[in-house]
CHARMM-style PDB file with segment names, atoms N, HN, CA, C and O in Angstrom:
ATOM      1  N   THR     1     144.390 213.012 231.118  1.00  0.00      PROA
ATOM      2  CA  THR     1     145.612 213.369 230.150  1.00  0.00      PROA
ATOM      3  C   THR     1     145.667 212.904 229.212  1.00  0.00      PROA
ATOM      4  O   THR     1     146.658 213.452 228.730  1.00  0.00      PROA
ATOM      5  N   GLN     2     145.260 212.121 228.386  1.00  0.00      PROA
ATOM      6  HN  GLN     2     144.455 211.675 228.778  1.00  0.00      PROA
ATOM      7  CA  GLN     2     145.352 211.730 227.165  1.00  0.00      PROA
ATOM      8  C   GLN     2     143.746 211.313 226.685  1.00  0.00      PROA
ATOM      9  O   GLN     2     143.299 210.166 226.695  1.00  0.00      PROA
ATOM     10  N   PRO     3     143.074 212.434 226.305  1.00  0.00      PROA
ATOM     11  CA  PRO     3     141.818 212.335 225.703  1.00  0.00      PROA
ATOM     12  C   PRO     3     141.616 211.314 224.813  1.00  0.00      PROA
ATOM     13  O   PRO     3     140.538 210.730 224.916  1.00  0.00      PROA
ATOM     14  N   THR     4     142.582 210.854 223.737  1.00  0.00      PROA
ATOM     15  HN  THR     4     143.458 211.329 223.653  1.00  0.00      PROA
ATOM     16  CA  THR     4     142.261 210.242 222.389  1.00  0.00      PROA
ATOM     17  C   THR     4     142.237 208.549 223.329  1.00  0.00      PROA
ATOM     18  O   THR     4     141.591 207.612 222.860  1.00  0.00      PROA
ATOM     19  N   ALA     5     142.861 208.436 224.373  1.00  0.00      PROA
ATOM     20  HN  ALA     5     143.386 209.197 224.754  1.00  0.00      PROA
ATOM     21  CA  ALA     5     142.578 207.377 225.293  1.00  0.00      PROA
ATOM     22  C   ALA     5     141.322 207.014 225.832  1.00  0.00      PROA
ATOM     23  O   ALA     5     140.742 205.929 225.804  1.00  0.00      PROA
ATOM     24  N   MET     6     140.977 208.169 226.360  1.00  0.00      PROA
ATOM     25  HN  MET     6     141.449 209.051 226.383  1.00  0.00      PROA
ATOM     26  CA  MET     6     139.961 208.205 227.063  1.00  0.00      PROA
ATOM     27  C   MET     6     138.720 207.992 226.378  1.00  0.00      PROA
ATOM     28  O   MET     6     137.803 207.330 226.863  1.00  0.00      PROA
ATOM     29  N   LEU     7     138.678 208.615 225.115  1.00  0.00      PROA
ATOM     30  HN  LEU     7     139.423 209.152 224.721  1.00  0.00      PROA
ATOM     31  CA  LEU     7     137.452 208.497 224.496  1.00  0.00      PROA
ATOM     32  C   LEU     7     137.794 206.899 223.840  1.00  0.00      PROA
ATOM     33  O   LEU     7     136.737 206.339 223.550  1.00  0.00      PROA
ATOM     34  N   ALA     8     138.724 206.256 223.618  1.00  0.00      PROA
ATOM     35  HN  ALA     8     139.583 206.711 223.854  1.00  0.00      PROA
ATOM     36  CA  ALA     8     138.565 205.209 222.732  1.00  0.00      PROA
ATOM     37  C   ALA     8     138.211 204.346 224.337  1.00  0.00      PROA
ATOM     38  O   ALA     8     137.425 203.422 224.126  1.00  0.00      PROA
ATOM     39  N   ALA     9     138.433 204.407 225.160  1.00  0.00      PROA
ATOM     40  HN  ALA     9     139.071 205.157 225.331  1.00  0.00      PROA
ATOM     41  CA  ALA     9     137.873 203.609 226.418  1.00  0.00      PROA
ATOM     42  C   ALA     9     136.091 203.732 226.808  1.00  0.00      PROA
ATOM     43  O   ALA     9     135.375 202.913 227.384  1.00  0.00      PROA
ATOM     44  N   ASP    10     135.691 205.357 226.125  1.00  0.00      PROA
ATOM     45  HN  ASP    10     136.273 206.022 225.657  1.00  0.00      PROA
ATOM     46  CA  ASP    10     134.733 205.574 226.232  1.00  0.00      PROA
ATOM     47  C   ASP    10     133.829 204.817 224.918  1.00  0.00      PROA
ATOM     48  O   ASP    10     132.717 204.392 225.234  1.00  0.00      PROA
ATOM     49  N   ILE    11     134.220 204.659 223.638  1.00  0.00      PROA
ATOM     50  HN  ILE    11     135.123 205.004 223.381  1.00  0.00      PROA
ATOM     51  CA  ILE    11     133.450 203.985 222.705  1.00  0.00      PROA
ATOM     52  C   ILE    11     133.865 202.563 222.935  1.00  0.00      PROA
ATOM     53  O   ILE    11     133.189 201.752 222.302  1.00  0.00      PROA
ATOM     54  N   ALA    12     134.689 202.132 223.588  1.00  0.00      PROA
ATOM     55  HN  ALA    12     135.238 202.791 224.102  1.00  0.00      PROA
ATOM     56  CA  ALA    12     134.422 200.797 224.037  1.00  0.00      PROA
ATOM     57  C   ALA    12     133.533 200.230 224.848  1.00  0.00      PROA
ATOM     58  O   ALA    12     133.022 199.117 224.725  1.00  0.00      PROA
ATOM     59  N   ALA    13     133.337 201.143 225.805  1.00  0.00      PROA
ATOM     60  HN  ALA    13     133.753 202.047 225.905  1.00  0.00      PROA
ATOM     61  CA  ALA    13     132.332 200.970 227.033  1.00  0.00      PROA
ATOM     62  C   ALA    13     130.803 201.075 226.324  1.00  0.00      PROA
ATOM     63  O   ALA    13     129.910 200.250 226.516  1.00  0.00      PROA
ATOM     64  N   GLU    14     130.713 202.099 225.587  1.00  0.00      PROA
ATOM     65  HN  GLU    14     131.439 202.769 225.431  1.00  0.00      PROA
ATOM     66  CA  GLU    14     129.337 202.104 224.671  1.00  0.00      PROA
ATOM     67  C   GLU    14     129.308 201.026 224.170  1.00  0.00      PROA
ATOM     68  O   GLU    14     128.399 200.375 224.686  1.00  0.00      PROA
ATOM     69  N   THR    15     129.913 200.390 223.302  1.00  0.00      PROA
ATOM     70  HN  THR    15     130.651 200.919 222.883  1.00  0.00      PROA
ATOM     71  CA  THR    15     129.671 199.320 222.443  1.00  0.00      PROA
ATOM     72  C   THR    15     129.076 198.403 223.119  1.00  0.00      PROA
ATOM     73  O   THR    15     128.047 197.840 222.746  1.00  0.00      PROA
ATOM     74  N   ASP    16     129.961 198.074 224.672  1.00  0.00      PROA
ATOM     75  HN  ASP    16     130.797 198.531 224.975  1.00  0.00      PROA
ATOM     76  CA  ASP    16     129.815 196.998 225.252  1.00  0.00      PROA
ATOM     77  C   ASP    16     128.299 197.479 225.807  1.00  0.00      PROA
ATOM     78  O   ASP    16     127.638 196.497 226.145  1.00  0.00      PROA
ATOM     79  N   ALA    17     127.768 198.444 225.937  1.00  0.00      PROA
ATOM     80  HN  ALA    17     128.305 199.241 225.663  1.00  0.00      PROA
ATOM     81  CA  ALA    17     126.557 198.642 227.072  1.00  0.00      PROA
ATOM     82  C   ALA    17     125.256 198.544 225.647  1.00  0.00      PROA
ATOM     83  O   ALA    17     124.175 197.964 225.745  1.00  0.00      PROA
ATOM     84  N   ILE    18     125.733 199.233 224.492  1.00  0.00      PROA
ATOM     85  HN  ILE    18     126.611 199.705 224.412  1.00  0.00      PROA
ATOM     86  CA  ILE    18     124.645 198.464 223.579  1.00  0.00      PROA
ATOM     87  C   ILE    18     124.436 197.307 223.465  1.00  0.00      PROA
ATOM     88  O   ILE    18     123.313 196.804 223.427  1.00  0.00      PROA
ATOM     89  N   ARG    19     125.795 196.546 223.372  1.00  0.00      PROA
ATOM     90  HN  ARG    19     126.708 196.954 223.403  1.00  0.00      PROA
ATOM     91  CA  ARG    19     125.752 195.195 222.990  1.00  0.00      PROA
ATOM     92  C   ARG    19     124.622 194.366 223.935  1.00  0.00      PROA
ATOM     93  O   ARG    19     123.612 193.747 223.602  1.00  0.00      PROA
ATOM     94  N   GLY    20     125.214 194.615 225.221  1.00  0.00      PROA
ATOM     95  HN  GLY    20     126.035 195.118 225.492  1.00  0.00      PROA
ATOM     96  CA  GLY    20     124.455 194.234 226.622  1.00  0.00      PROA
ATOM     97  C   GLY    20     122.691 194.244 226.656  1.00  0.00      PROA
ATOM     98  O   GLY    20     121.947 193.287 226.872  1.00  0.00      PROA
ATOM     99  N   TYR    21     122.325 195.697 226.359  1.00  0.00      PROA
ATOM    100  HN  TYR    21     122.930 196.474 226.184  1.00  0.00      PROA
ATOM    101  CA  TYR    21     120.972 196.436 226.372  1.00  0.00      PROA
ATOM    102  C   TYR    21     120.455 195.294 225.086  1.00  0.00      PROA
ATOM    103  O   TYR    21     119.367 194.767 225.319  1.00  0.00      PROA
ATOM    104  N   GLU    22     121.132 194.888 223.793  1.00  0.00      PROA
ATOM    105  HN  GLU    22     122.016 195.316 223.604  1.00  0.00      PROA
ATOM    106  CA  GLU    22     120.669 194.084 222.895  1.00  0.00      PROA
ATOM    107  C   GLU    22     120.365 192.419 223.381  1.00  0.00      PROA
ATOM    108  O   GLU    22     119.468 191.628 223.090  1.00  0.00      PROA
ATOM    109  N   GLN    23     121.289 192.349 224.050  1.00  0.00      PROA
ATOM    110  HN  GLN    23     122.018 192.992 224.287  1.00  0.00      PROA
ATOM    111  CA  GLN    23     121.282 190.910 224.299  1.00  0.00      PROA
ATOM    112  C   GLN    23     120.037 190.937 225.047  1.00  0.00      PROA
ATOM    113  O   GLN    23     119.138 190.179 224.683  1.00  0.00      PROA
ATOM    114  N   MET    24     119.838 191.806 226.174  1.00  0.00      PROA
ATOM    115  HN  MET    24     120.569 192.421 226.469  1.00  0.00      PROA
ATOM    116  CA  MET    24     118.687 191.900 227.237  1.00  0.00      PROA
ATOM    117  C   MET    24     117.637 192.193 226.471  1.00  0.00      PROA
ATOM    118  O   MET    24     116.749 191.475 226.932  1.00  0.00      PROA
ATOM    119  N   LEU    25     117.180 192.814 225.571  1.00  0.00      PROA
ATOM    120  HN  LEU    25     117.901 193.397 225.197  1.00  0.00      PROA
ATOM    121  CA  LEU    25     115.979 192.621 224.604  1.00  0.00      PROA
ATOM    122  C   LEU    25     115.335 191.690 224.199  1.00  0.00      PROA
ATOM    123  O   LEU    25     114.112 191.546 224.181  1.00  0.00      PROA
ATOM    124  N   CYS    26     116.497 190.725 223.707  1.00  0.00      PROA
ATOM    125  HN  CYS    26     117.490 190.842 223.722  1.00  0.00      PROA
ATOM    126  CA  CYS    26     116.286 189.470 223.306  1.00  0.00      PROA
ATOM    127  C   CYS    26     115.707 188.531 224.049  1.00  0.00      PROA
ATOM    128  O   CYS    26     115.152 187.518 223.624  1.00  0.00      PROA
ATOM    129  N   LYS    27     115.868 188.955 225.462  1.00  0.00      PROA
ATOM    130  HN  LYS    27     116.319 189.778 225.807  1.00  0.00      PROA
ATOM    131  CA  LYS    27     115.200 187.858 226.363  1.00  0.00      PROA
ATOM    132  C   LYS    27     114.090 188.297 227.279  1.00  0.00      PROA
ATOM    133  O   LYS    27     113.673 187.629 228.226  1.00  0.00      PROA
ATOM    134  N   LEU    28     113.621 189.559 226.887  1.00  0.00      PROA
ATOM    135  HN  LEU    28     113.960 190.101 226.118  1.00  0.00      PROA
ATOM    136  CA  LEU    28     112.785 190.418 227.733  1.00  0.00      PROA
ATOM    137  C   LEU    28     111.188 189.946 226.842  1.00  0.00      PROA
ATOM    138  O   LEU    28     110.998 189.917 225.627  1.00  0.00      PROA
ATOM    139  N   THR    29     110.195 189.611 227.995  1.00  0.00      PROA
ATOM    140  HN  THR    29     110.349 189.635 228.983  1.00  0.00      PROA
ATOM    141  CA  THR    29     109.015 189.495 227.347  1.00  0.00      PROA
ATOM    142  C   THR    29     107.995 190.629 227.674  1.00  0.00      PROA
ATOM    143  O   THR    29     106.940 190.876 227.089  1.00  0.00      PROA
ATOM    144  N   ASN    30     108.587 191.296 228.806  1.00  0.00      PROA
ATOM    145  HN  ASN    30     109.443 191.096 229.281  1.00  0.00      PROA
ATOM    146  CA  ASN    30     107.586 192.637 229.262  1.00  0.00      PROA
ATOM    147  C   ASN    30     107.925 193.678 228.059  1.00  0.00      PROA
ATOM    148  O   ASN    30     109.067 193.886 227.649  1.00  0.00      PROA
ATOM    149  N   PRO    31     106.765 194.289 227.569  1.00  0.00      PROA
ATOM    150  CA  PRO    31     106.710 195.304 226.454  1.00  0.00      PROA
ATOM    151  C   PRO    31     107.203 196.750 227.006  1.00  0.00      PROA
ATOM    152  O   PRO    31     107.935 197.532 226.399  1.00  0.00      PROA
ATOM    153  N   THR    32     106.570 196.946 228.445  1.00  0.00      PROA
ATOM    154  HN  THR    32     105.976 196.310 228.938  1.00  0.00      PROA
ATOM    155  CA  THR    32     107.074 198.122 229.025  1.00  0.00      PROA
ATOM    156  C   THR    32     108.393 198.017 229.110  1.00  0.00      PROA
ATOM    157  O   THR    32     108.983 198.977 228.614  1.00  0.00      PROA
ATOM    158  N   LEU    33     109.050 197.202 229.556  1.00  0.00      PROA
ATOM    159  HN  LEU    33     108.570 196.422 229.958  1.00  0.00      PROA
ATOM    160  CA  LEU    33     110.452 197.366 229.818  1.00  0.00      PROA
ATOM    161  C   LEU    33     111.522 197.075 228.935  1.00  0.00      PROA
ATOM    162  O   LEU    33     112.727 197.299 229.047  1.00  0.00      PROA
ATOM    163  N   SER    34     110.636 196.348 227.729  1.00  0.00      PROA
ATOM    164  HN  SER    34     109.657 196.166 227.639  1.00  0.00      PROA
ATOM    165  CA  SER    34     111.427 196.393 226.242  1.00  0.00      PROA
ATOM    166  C   SER    34     111.338 197.891 225.804  1.00  0.00      PROA
ATOM    167  O   SER    34     112.341 198.280 225.206  1.00  0.00      PROA
ATOM    168  N   ALA    35     110.521 198.647 225.949  1.00  0.00      PROA
ATOM    169  HN  ALA    35     109.706 198.331 226.435  1.00  0.00      PROA
ATOM    170  CA  ALA    35     110.239 199.682 225.283  1.00  0.00      PROA
ATOM    171  C   ALA    35     111.205 200.658 225.801  1.00  0.00      PROA
ATOM    172  O   ALA    35     111.678 201.497 225.035  1.00  0.00      PROA
ATOM    173  N   LEU    36     111.571 200.611 227.176  1.00  0.00      PROA
ATOM    174  HN  LEU    36     111.186 199.930 227.798  1.00  0.00      PROA
ATOM    175  CA  LEU    36     112.374 201.402 228.172  1.00  0.00      PROA
ATOM    176  C   LEU    36     113.861 201.154 227.815  1.00  0.00      PROA
ATOM    177  O   LEU    36     114.601 202.136 227.856  1.00  0.00      PROA
ATOM    178  N   ILE    37     114.380 199.960 227.472  1.00  0.00      PROA
ATOM    179  HN  ILE    37     113.779 199.162 227.439  1.00  0.00      PROA
ATOM    180  CA  ILE    37     115.392 199.427 227.288  1.00  0.00      PROA
ATOM    181  C   ILE    37     115.892 199.636 225.731  1.00  0.00      PROA
ATOM    182  O   ILE    37     117.058 199.553 225.346  1.00  0.00      PROA
ATOM    183  N   SER    38     114.858 199.895 225.014  1.00  0.00      PROA
ATOM    184  HN  SER    38     113.910 199.962 225.327  1.00  0.00      PROA
ATOM    185  CA  SER    38     114.978 200.347 223.708  1.00  0.00      PROA
ATOM    186  C   SER    38     115.317 201.605 223.647  1.00  0.00      PROA
ATOM    187  O   SER    38     116.158 201.975 222.828  1.00  0.00      PROA
ATOM    188  N   ARG    39     114.732 202.441 224.481  1.00  0.00      PROA
ATOM    189  HN  ARG    39     114.049 202.141 225.147  1.00  0.00      PROA
ATOM    190  CA  ARG    39     115.071 204.127 224.466  1.00  0.00      PROA
ATOM    191  C   ARG    39     116.689 204.168 224.837  1.00  0.00      PROA
ATOM    192  O   ARG    39     117.532 204.847 224.250  1.00  0.00      PROA
ATOM    193  N   ILE    40     116.903 203.311 225.909  1.00  0.00      PROA
ATOM    194  HN  ILE    40     116.218 202.760 226.386  1.00  0.00      PROA
ATOM    195  CA  ILE    40     117.949 203.473 226.499  1.00  0.00      PROA
ATOM    196  C   ILE    40     119.128 203.107 225.474  1.00  0.00      PROA
ATOM    197  O   ILE    40     120.213 203.689 225.472  1.00  0.00      PROA
ATOM    198  N   VAL    41     118.794 202.123 224.651  1.00  0.00      PROA
ATOM    199  HN  VAL    41     117.912 201.650 224.652  1.00  0.00      PROA
ATOM    200  CA  VAL    41     119.816 202.111 223.502  1.00  0.00      PROA
ATOM    201  C   VAL    41     120.232 203.102 222.728  1.00  0.00      PROA
ATOM    202  O   VAL    41     121.395 203.364 222.423  1.00  0.00      PROA
ATOM    203  N   LEU    42     118.909 203.846 222.303  1.00  0.00      PROA
ATOM    204  HN  LEU    42     117.964 203.633 222.551  1.00  0.00      PROA
ATOM    205  CA  LEU    42     118.906 204.903 221.335  1.00  0.00      PROA
ATOM    206  C   LEU    42     120.114 205.954 222.219  1.00  0.00      PROA
ATOM    207  O   LEU    42     121.286 205.978 221.842  1.00  0.00      PROA
ATOM    208  N   ASP    43     119.782 206.522 223.037  1.00  0.00      PROA
ATOM    209  HN  ASP    43     118.830 206.503 223.343  1.00  0.00      PROA
ATOM    210  CA  ASP    43     120.732 207.075 224.191  1.00  0.00      PROA
ATOM    211  C   ASP    43     121.933 206.874 224.031  1.00  0.00      PROA
ATOM    212  O   ASP    43     122.654 207.841 223.790  1.00  0.00      PROA
ATOM    213  N   GLU    44     122.428 205.695 224.111  1.00  0.00      PROA
ATOM    214  HN  GLU    44     121.841 204.909 224.306  1.00  0.00      PROA
ATOM    215  CA  GLU    44     123.739 205.010 223.831  1.00  0.00      PROA
ATOM    216  C   GLU    44     124.104 205.052 222.749  1.00  0.00      PROA
ATOM    217  O   GLU    44     125.285 205.387 222.659  1.00  0.00      PROA
ATOM    218  N   GLN    45     123.533 204.826 221.700  1.00  0.00      PROA
ATOM    219  HN  GLN    45     122.573 204.554 221.773  1.00  0.00      PROA
ATOM    220  CA  GLN    45     124.076 205.068 220.222  1.00  0.00      PROA
ATOM    221  C   GLN    45     124.472 206.398 219.977  1.00  0.00      PROA
ATOM    222  O   GLN    45     125.389 206.719 219.221  1.00  0.00      PROA
ATOM    223  N   LEU    46     123.614 207.329 220.769  1.00  0.00      PROA
ATOM    224  HN  LEU    46     122.869 207.069 221.384  1.00  0.00      PROA
ATOM    225  CA  LEU    46     123.572 208.947 220.505  1.00  0.00      PROA
ATOM    226  C   LEU    46     125.009 208.976 221.022  1.00  0.00      PROA
ATOM    227  O   LEU    46     125.945 209.414 220.353  1.00  0.00      PROA
ATOM    228  N   HSD    47     125.132 208.438 222.362  1.00  0.00      PROA
ATOM    229  HN  HSD    47     124.372 208.081 222.905  1.00  0.00      PROA
ATOM    230  CA  HSD    47     126.817 208.657 223.012  1.00  0.00      PROA
ATOM    231  C   HSD    47     127.658 208.249 222.291  1.00  0.00      PROA
ATOM    232  O   HSD    47     128.638 208.976 222.126  1.00  0.00      PROA
ATOM    233  N   LEU    48     127.604 206.963 221.600  1.00  0.00      PROA
ATOM    234  HN  LEU    48     126.808 206.373 221.734  1.00  0.00      PROA
ATOM    235  CA  LEU    48     128.822 206.614 221.080  1.00  0.00      PROA
ATOM    236  C   LEU    48     129.127 207.095 219.980  1.00  0.00      PROA
ATOM    237  O   LEU    48     130.278 207.123 219.543  1.00  0.00      PROA
ATOM    238  N   ARG    49     127.738 207.702 219.178  1.00  0.00      PROA
ATOM    239  HN  ARG    49     126.803 207.679 219.532  1.00  0.00      PROA
ATOM    240  CA  ARG    49     128.511 208.479 217.724  1.00  0.00      PROA
ATOM    241  C   ARG    49     129.194 209.886 218.667  1.00  0.00      PROA
ATOM    242  O   ARG    49     130.235 210.267 218.131  1.00  0.00      PROA
ATOM    243  N   CYS    50     128.914 210.512 219.625  1.00  0.00      PROA
ATOM    244  HN  CYS    50     128.069 210.202 220.060  1.00  0.00      PROA
ATOM    245  CA  CYS    50     129.403 211.639 219.714  1.00  0.00      PROA
ATOM    246  C   CYS    50     131.115 211.386 220.083  1.00  0.00      PROA
ATOM    247  O   CYS    50     132.161 211.893 219.677  1.00  0.00      PROA
ATOM    248  N   PHE    51     130.774 210.361 221.033  1.00  0.00      PROA
ATOM    249  HN  PHE    51     129.924 209.949 221.362  1.00  0.00      PROA
ATOM    250  CA  PHE    51     132.310 209.999 221.338  1.00  0.00      PROA
ATOM    251  C   PHE    51     133.423 209.747 219.892  1.00  0.00      PROA
ATOM    252  O   PHE    51     134.538 210.214 219.658  1.00  0.00      PROA
ATOM    253  N   LYS    52     132.493 208.750 219.062  1.00  0.00      PROA
ATOM    254  HN  LYS    52     131.587 208.370 219.251  1.00  0.00      PROA
ATOM    255  CA  LYS    52     133.489 208.165 217.747  1.00  0.00      PROA
ATOM    256  C   LYS    52     133.491 209.764 217.265  1.00  0.00      PROA
ATOM    257  O   LYS    52     134.649 210.051 216.963  1.00  0.00      PROA
ATOM    258  N   ASP    53     132.541 210.976 217.077  1.00  0.00      PROA
ATOM    259  HN  ASP    53     131.600 210.742 217.323  1.00  0.00      PROA
ATOM    260  CA  ASP    53     133.119 212.055 216.262  1.00  0.00      PROA
ATOM    261  C   ASP    53     134.254 213.155 217.361  1.00  0.00      PROA
ATOM    262  O   ASP    53     135.066 214.044 217.103  1.00  0.00      PROA
ATOM    263  N   MET    54     134.036 212.868 217.925  1.00  0.00      PROA
ATOM    264  HN  MET    54     133.377 212.146 218.134  1.00  0.00      PROA
ATOM    265  CA  MET    54     135.271 213.861 219.070  1.00  0.00      PROA
ATOM    266  C   MET    54     136.742 212.902 218.795  1.00  0.00      PROA
ATOM    267  O   MET    54     137.751 213.371 218.268  1.00  0.00      PROA
ATOM    268  N   TYR    55     136.639 211.839 219.155  1.00  0.00      PROA
ATOM    269  HN  TYR    55     135.820 211.458 219.584  1.00  0.00      PROA
ATOM    270  CA  TYR    55     137.713 210.938 218.692  1.00  0.00      PROA
ATOM    271  C   TYR    55     138.349 211.195 217.499  1.00  0.00      PROA
ATOM    272  O   TYR    55     139.556 211.437 217.519  1.00  0.00      PROA
ATOM    273  N   CYS    56     137.702 211.184 216.402  1.00  0.00      PROA
ATOM    274  HN  CYS    56     136.721 210.987 216.385  1.00  0.00      PROA
ATOM    275  CA  CYS    56     137.851 211.828 215.180  1.00  0.00      PROA
ATOM    276  C   CYS    56     138.341 212.837 214.794  1.00  0.00      PROA
ATOM    277  O   CYS    56     139.259 212.897 213.977  1.00  0.00      PROA
ATOM    278  N   GLU    57     137.751 213.846 215.374  1.00  0.00      PROA
ATOM    279  HN  GLU    57     137.005 213.797 216.038  1.00  0.00      PROA
ATOM    280  CA  GLU    57     138.293 215.362 215.675  1.00  0.00      PROA
ATOM    281  C   GLU    57     139.394 215.537 215.962  1.00  0.00      PROA
ATOM    282  O   GLU    57     140.178 216.234 215.317  1.00  0.00      PROA
ATOM    283  N   LEU    58     139.718 214.751 217.291  1.00  0.00      PROA
ATOM    284  HN  LEU    58     139.081 214.185 217.815  1.00  0.00      PROA
ATOM    285  CA  LEU    58     141.141 215.026 217.864  1.00  0.00      PROA
ATOM    286  C   LEU    58     142.048 214.386 216.804  1.00  0.00      PROA
ATOM    287  O   LEU    58     142.911 215.110 216.308  1.00  0.00      PROA
ATOM    288  N   MET    59     141.953 213.150 216.415  1.00  0.00      PROA
ATOM    289  HN  MET    59     141.252 212.562 216.819  1.00  0.00      PROA
ATOM    290  CA  MET    59     142.916 212.401 215.737  1.00  0.00      PROA
ATOM    291  C   MET    59     143.313 213.474 214.469  1.00  0.00      PROA
ATOM    292  O   MET    59     144.464 213.890 214.336  1.00  0.00      PROA
ATOM    293  N   ASN    60     142.362 213.806 213.689  1.00  0.00      PROA
ATOM    294  HN  ASN    60     141.427 213.468 213.797  1.00  0.00      PROA
ATOM    295  CA  ASN    60     142.520 214.842 212.824  1.00  0.00      PROA
ATOM    296  C   ASN    60     143.277 216.283 213.131  1.00  0.00      PROA
ATOM    297  O   ASN    60     143.910 216.866 212.251  1.00  0.00      PROA
ATOM    298  N   ASN    61     143.184 216.626 214.041  1.00  0.00      PROA
ATOM    299  HN  ASN    61     142.669 216.152 214.756  1.00  0.00      PROA
ATOM    300  CA  ASN    61     143.640 218.086 214.750  1.00  0.00      PROA
ATOM    301  C   ASN    61     145.488 217.331 215.123  1.00  0.00      PROA
ATOM    302  O   ASN    61     146.459 218.065 214.937  1.00  0.00      PROA
ATOM    303  N   ALA    62     145.652 216.123 215.542  1.00  0.00      PROA
ATOM    304  HN  ALA    62     144.863 215.527 215.694  1.00  0.00      PROA
ATOM    305  CA  ALA    62     146.683 215.647 216.024  1.00  0.00      PROA
ATOM    306  C   ALA    62     147.399 215.252 214.752  1.00  0.00      PROA
ATOM    307  O   ALA    62     148.593 215.028 214.952  1.00  0.00      PROA
ATOM    308  N   GLU    63     146.998 215.102 213.480  1.00  0.00      PROA
ATOM    309  HN  GLU    63     146.028 215.285 213.317  1.00  0.00      PROA
ATOM    310  CA  GLU    63     147.612 215.072 212.213  1.00  0.00      PROA
ATOM    311  C   GLU    63     147.929 216.291 211.594  1.00  0.00      PROA
ATOM    312  O   GLU    63     149.012 216.350 211.011  1.00  0.00      PROA
ATOM    313  N   ASN    64     147.068 217.448 211.610  1.00  0.00      PROA
ATOM    314  HN  ASN    64     146.189 217.400 212.084  1.00  0.00      PROA
ATOM    315  CA  ASN    64     147.248 218.682 211.235  1.00  0.00      PROA
ATOM    316  C   ASN    64     148.422 219.300 212.133  1.00  0.00      PROA
ATOM    317  O   ASN    64     149.014 220.240 211.602  1.00  0.00      PROA
ATOM    318  N   ASN    65     148.775 218.985 213.190  1.00  0.00      PROA
ATOM    319  HN  ASN    65     148.294 218.222 213.621  1.00  0.00      PROA
ATOM    320  CA  ASN    65     149.794 220.027 213.970  1.00  0.00      PROA
ATOM    321  C   ASN    65     151.208 219.717 213.502  1.00  0.00      PROA
ATOM    322  OT1 ASN    65     152.159 220.362 213.942  1.00  0.00      PROA
TER     323      ASN     65
END
């Protein structure tokens, strides 16, 4: 019922996920697993950008109404 609050929570969750994966990458020695986690990080970064764009759009629409 509160899209901006939901998106803010999604942004925080994606940010935390990215941070966790990046910390994991620092500890991994398996190149195959590192490549997989690196790819997951790219997906998470895309999700984060999408959520931020949607959040900004909602905030701009709220200001204009």
